[in-house]
TORLO-754586 format. One line per field, with one value per residue: residue number from 1; y negated, z, x of N, C-alpha, C in turn. Coordinates in steps of 0.1 Angstrom, whole numbers, plus 5000, padded with zeros to 4 digits. Atoms other than C-alpha are relative to their C-alpha. Last residue first. Layout:
n: c(NUM,...) .
n_north: c(Y,...) .
n_up: c(Z,...) .
n_east: c(X,...) .
ca_north: c(Y,...) .
ca_up: c(Z,...) .
ca_east: c(X,...) .
c_north: c(Y,...) .
c_up: c(Z,...) .
c_east: c(X,...) .
//
This chain:
n: c(131,130,129,128,127,126,125,124,123,122,121,120,119,118,117,116,115,114,113,112,111,110,109,108,107,106,105,104,103,102,101,100,99,98,97,96,95,94,93,92,91,90,89,88,87,86,85,84,83,82,81,80,79,78,77,76,75,74,73,72,71,70,69,68,67,66,65,64,63,62,61,60,59,58,57,56,55,54,53,52,51,50,49,48,47,46,45,44,43,42,41,40,39,38,37,36,35,34,33,32,31,30,29,28,27,26,25,24,23,22,21,20,19,18,17,16,15,14,13,12,11,10,9,8,7,6,5,4,3,2,1) .
n_north: c(4986,4996,4986,4992,4986,4991,4991,4986,4996,4996,4994,4995,5003,4991,4989,5006,5001,5014,5003,5014,5008,5014,5009,5015,5005,4992,4987,4999,5012,4999,4995,4989,4995,4989,5003,4991,5003,4988,4988,4987,4991,4990,4985,4998,4988,4988,4993,5000,4993,5010,5003,5008,5013,5005,5001,4987,4994,5009,5001,5012,4999,4999,5013,5011,5011,5001,4999,5009,5013,5001,5007,5014,5007,5012,5008,5004,4995,4986,4998,5002,4989,4988,5001,4998,4986,4992,5001,4993,4986,4997,4999,5013,5003,5012,5009,4999,5001,4997,5002,4992,4987,4994,5009,4997,5011,4994,5007,4993,5003,4991,4991,4987,4989,4991,5007,5006,4988,4995,5010,4999,4987,5001,5008,4991,4991,5007,4999,4989,5007,5013,5012) .
n_up: c(5005,5002,4997,5011,4997,5010,5006,4998,4986,4993,4987,4995,5010,4998,5010,5014,5002,5002,5013,5000,5013,4996,5000,5000,4986,4992,4994,4998,4993,4990,4988,5003,5013,5005,5014,5010,5014,5003,4994,4997,4995,4991,5002,5015,5004,5003,5012,5009,4994,4995,5008,5011,4996,4997,5012,5005,4993,4997,4986,4996,5004,5014,5007,4997,4995,4985,4996,5008,4994,4989,5005,5001,4987,5001,5011,4999,5011,4998,4990,5006,5009,4993,4993,5010,5004,4989,5000,5011,4997,4990,5006,4999,4988,4999,4990,4986,4989,4987,4991,4988,5000,5013,5005,5014,5009,5012,5012,5011,5012,5003,5010,5002,4999,4990,4988,4994,4995,4988,4990,4996,4993,4986,4992,4997,4989,4987,4995,4990,4988,4999,5000) .
n_east: c(5001,4986,4998,4992,4997,5005,4990,5001,4998,5012,4999,5013,5011,5011,4999,5002,5015,5003,5006,5002,5000,5001,4988,5003,5001,5010,4995,4985,4996,4990,5006,5009,4997,5008,5003,4997,5006,5007,4993,5007,4990,5007,4998,4997,4992,5008,4996,5012,5011,5010,5012,4996,4999,5013,5008,5005,5012,5012,5000,4993,4985,4998,4995,5009,4993,5002,5014,5008,4999,5010,5012,4997,5000,5009,4997,4986,4992,4997,4990,4987,4998,4998,4987,4990,5001,4995,4985,4995,5001,4990,4987,4994,4993,4993,5005,4993,5010,4994,5011,5002,4994,4996,4989,4995,4997,4995,5001,4996,5008,5010,4994,5008,4991,5005,5003,4988,4992,5006,4998,4986,4998,5006,4991,4989,5005,5001,5013,5004,5005,4992,5008) .
ca_north: c(5331,5297,5282,5246,5222,5185,5167,5138,5102,5098,5081,5070,5051,5048,5032,4998,5017,5028,5063,5076,5113,5137,5174,5202,5238,5253,5226,5224,5231,5257,5261,5240,5219,5199,5180,5186,5164,5173,5137,5108,5072,5048,5019,4981,4975,4939,4912,4891,4899,4890,4920,4919,4932,4964,4969,4963,4930,4922,4941,4934,4970,4967,4974,5001,5029,5060,5060,5049,5067,5100,5096,5107,5140,5150,5176,5191,5191,5188,5150,5148,5164,5141,5110,5119,5122,5089,5072,5086,5074,5039,5039,5047,5080,5090,5126,5148,5152,5144,5146,5142,5130,5093,5089,5103,5101,5124,5111,5125,5100,5117,5101,5070,5043,5019,4990,5010,5033,5001,4985,5016,5016,4979,4985,5012,4989,4962,4985,4975,4952,4966,5000) .
ca_up: c(5068,5082,5076,5076,5095,5090,5122,5131,5121,5084,5061,5025,5005,5033,5020,5037,5071,5068,5082,5110,5113,5142,5136,5142,5152,5118,5100,5076,5076,5049,5029,5000,5014,5045,5061,5098,5128,5165,5167,5145,5146,5124,5110,5105,5140,5145,5162,5188,5216,5193,5189,5207,5239,5223,5205,5237,5241,5227,5227,5190,5181,5200,5236,5253,5235,5231,5193,5180,5209,5196,5164,5182,5191,5155,5151,5186,5186,5218,5218,5185,5201,5231,5210,5188,5219,5233,5199,5198,5233,5224,5191,5208,5195,5169,5166,5136,5099,5069,5032,5009,4975,4979,5013,5025,5063,5089,5124,5159,5187,5219,5224,5242,5254,5258,5240,5213,5206,5204,5179,5158,5157,5149,5120,5107,5109,5090,5061,5049,5018,4992,5000) .
ca_east: c(4995,5007,4972,4964,4941,4943,4949,4926,4920,4923,4948,4954,4980,5007,5039,5032,5028,5065,5067,5089,5086,5094,5088,5064,5072,5064,5083,5065,5027,5017,4985,4997,5025,5015,5043,5040,5040,5045,5056,5046,5060,5041,5060,5055,5040,5028,5049,5031,5056,5085,5108,5141,5126,5115,5148,5168,5185,5219,5252,5258,5249,5215,5212,5190,5209,5187,5180,5214,5231,5218,5238,5270,5253,5247,5276,5276,5238,5218,5221,5202,5171,5172,5178,5148,5126,5137,5132,5096,5089,5101,5082,5049,5036,5011,5002,5007,4997,5018,5006,5036,5049,5042,5026,4993,4986,4970,4965,4960,4960,4973,5007,4994,5018,4989,5005,5023,4992,4971,4995,4995,4957,4957,4981,4958,4929,4948,4957,4991,4991,5014,5000) .
c_north: c(5000,5015,5004,5014,5006,5014,5008,5008,5015,5003,5004,5006,5004,4996,5010,5012,4995,4999,4985,4996,4986,4992,4986,4992,4985,4994,5006,4988,5002,4986,5001,5004,5012,5003,5012,4994,5011,4999,5012,5010,5013,5010,5007,5015,5000,5012,5012,5007,5001,5007,4989,4996,4990,4986,4994,4997,5013,5008,4992,4999,4988,5000,5003,4987,4988,4987,4998,4999,4989,4986,4997,4991,4985,4992,4986,4990,4995,5006,5015,5003,4999,5012,5013,5001,5004,5014,5008,4999,5009,5015,5003,5001,4986,4999,4988,4990,5002,4999,5004,4996,5009,5013,5006,4990,5006,4988,5008,4992,5008,4997,5010,5008,5013,5012,5009,4994,4994,5012,5005,4991,5002,5013,4998,4993,5009,5009,4994,4998,5010,4991,4988) .
c_up: c(4985,4995,4998,5005,4989,5003,4989,4993,5001,5014,5006,5014,5005,4990,5001,4990,4986,4997,4999,4986,5003,4987,5004,5000,5001,5014,5008,5009,5003,5007,5012,5013,4997,4985,4995,4986,4990,4986,4998,5006,5004,5005,5010,4997,4984,4996,4998,4987,4991,5006,5006,4991,4989,5005,5004,4989,4994,5007,5005,5015,5005,4997,4985,4994,5003,5006,5015,5004,4992,5006,5011,4995,5000,5013,4999,4988,5001,4989,5002,5010,4994,4991,5007,5006,4990,4996,5011,4999,4989,5004,5011,4995,5000,5014,5001,5009,5013,5010,5014,5007,5012,5002,4987,4996,4986,4990,4989,4987,4988,4987,4996,4990,5000,5002,5011,5014,5007,5006,5014,5011,5005,5008,5014,5008,5004,5011,5014,5005,5010,5011,5000) .
c_east: c(5001,5000,5015,5001,5008,5004,4993,5011,4998,5004,4987,5003,4987,4988,4988,5000,4997,4985,4997,4996,4997,5002,4997,5013,4996,4998,4989,5004,5015,5002,5010,4993,4991,5003,4992,4997,5005,4993,4990,5008,4991,5011,4991,5002,5001,5008,4991,5003,4988,4988,4991,4989,5004,5000,4986,4991,4996,4990,4988,5000,5008,5015,5002,5004,4990,5006,4999,4985,4992,5000,4990,4989,5004,5000,4992,5003,5014,5009,5003,5011,5014,5003,5002,5014,5011,5001,5006,5015,5006,5001,5011,5015,5005,5006,5008,4993,5007,4989,5006,4987,4997,5007,5004,5010,5004,5002,5006,4997,5005,4992,4989,5007,4993,5009,4996,4996,5013,5008,4994,5003,5014,5000,4995,5011,5011,4995,5000,4986,4996,4995,5009) .
//
């Protein structure tokens, strides 16, 4: 979408303000249908940092998601954003890319999606079959 859907932005803002991780959402982006639960960016970053920290090869990248300060040593990401700024991305957890009748990855993943790239969305998880 060249003009992000205002209602979707409002939903994302509410998830951010209430720190809720229970809102199920399915989105269509170029080349994919992704279904999962919305999460506040701070919680999503924390979880990504935890996953990266468990890998010997990826551990150095965990700091990019967990560090409270930016690269210049400034304020935390949440504090750096103006209080009236609107979300530009959705942060999905326990999310799957739907391919035919399969959901990938099977265990669910973490996806950051630009709201401007979403062409269609619905509240709820789309069901799929792993058989």
